[in-house]
Residue, then its C-alpha position, 0 to 999 in steps of 0.5 A: m629196497t635195492y640200489t643198482s644205479g646213481w651215486a653212492v658215497v662211502t667214507g673210510a673206503s680205502s681199506g677193510l669194511g669201507r673197501g668191501f662196501a665200495t666193491k659191492l656198490a660198484a658191482d651192482g652198478m652204482s657210481v661211487v665217491l670214495v672218501a679217505r685220508s689215505a690217497g694211495p690205496l684210495h686211488d688204487l681202489a678207484d682204479e681197480l673199481r673202474e677196470t673191473y666194473g666199468t663204473e664211474v668212480e670219484v675220489i675225495v681225499a679228506d681227514l674227516a675228523d678235520a672241520d676243513a676237510r669235512s666241509t669239502v665233503i659236506a658241500d659235495l653231498e649238498t650238491r650231488d644226487v646221492e642215492v646211498l651214504i655209508n658212513n663207515a669212517g671211524f676208529a677206536t682206542s684201547g686203554d684205560f680212560a685215565d691214560e687216553n690221549p685228550a687230543r686222540i679222544a676229541e679226534m675219535i668223537s669228531l669222527n665217529c659222531l660229528t662227522l657222521t651226523l653232519l654228513s648224514r644231515a647233508a645228504v637227507p634233504g636231497m633224498i627226501a626231495r627224490g623220495r629215495g635214499a639210504i644211509v648206513n651209519v656203521a655202529s657196533t656191537a659195542a653200542f649195546q654195553p659199556i665197555p671198560t678200556m674202550g669206554t669212549y669208543a663204546a659210547t660214540k657207537a651207542f650215539v650212532l645207534r640211537l641217532s640211526l633209530a631216530m632217523w629211521h623213524e622220522l624219515r621212513p614215510s619219505g621213502v628214505t631209509v636209515m640203518a645202523l650196522c652193528p658188526g662185532a670184531t671183524e678182519t680189519d685193521f681196527w684192532r691194530i689202530a685201536g692199539n691192541p692187535d691181538g684183541f679178540r681173535r674170533r672175528r667175522t670177515v669183511a665179506q660176512v659183514v657186507a652181506t649182512c649190511f645189504d641183506s638187511l638194507a633190502k629189508g629196510s631194517p633199522v638195525a642189523i647186527d652181524g653174526a648169530l653170536n653177536t646178535v645173541l650177545a647184543r640183544t641180551a646185554p640190556f637184561v644182564p646186570d650192568r657190573l656183570t655186562m662190564a666184566i664180560a665186555r672187558f674180558i672179551a676186549r682184552r682176550p687174544 
């Protein structure tokens, strides 16, 4: 399954993986809606994509953790013929659960889980009606095990993984595919925003993750784990005793 025309919507599009996804889609000939809260970088990317690929690009500046802003994007999805939706917006925090800011926790759950769910729900009916469409939900290798010091984040990504699998099974007969993309540590601003800029310096590149995403999407895969080592670690985690898994996960999350 490939997508080379129609509209694609990318959230968290102003930098990192979102920018990589948007660039790939524009290069393939799709029109792109860029969604993020950083207006400057978003408009800069839109200008770059228009100039480089001659594609149509629209910008929606919105903080998707905010209910009113989220409603704007939902309304757009309900009225636009969306071929591809990439739910990339999300963030993590790092530190002991007892020390986390409750407001920040609520914002993370809202963005990582609620926003992703509601945007997907808004796009699905149109995709079913057309008998075609793809939703990529960016999860993480963190979805496969609990991670002390990043517990809430890992839990949100487990939600994304399980929801995506259920959606894939339900929607497959309609011609709509859903995929959970599970990158590991990647060269983005993720760790800086999480409050641990030196965390796990062995990182994959944005280009590698984007390639994994679209290669797997073309095959209709329900889950795509980026990188051979990440795949081994993620797939073996359920078979390792929980106490050992958590000790290893904490070590990986903390080490430079």
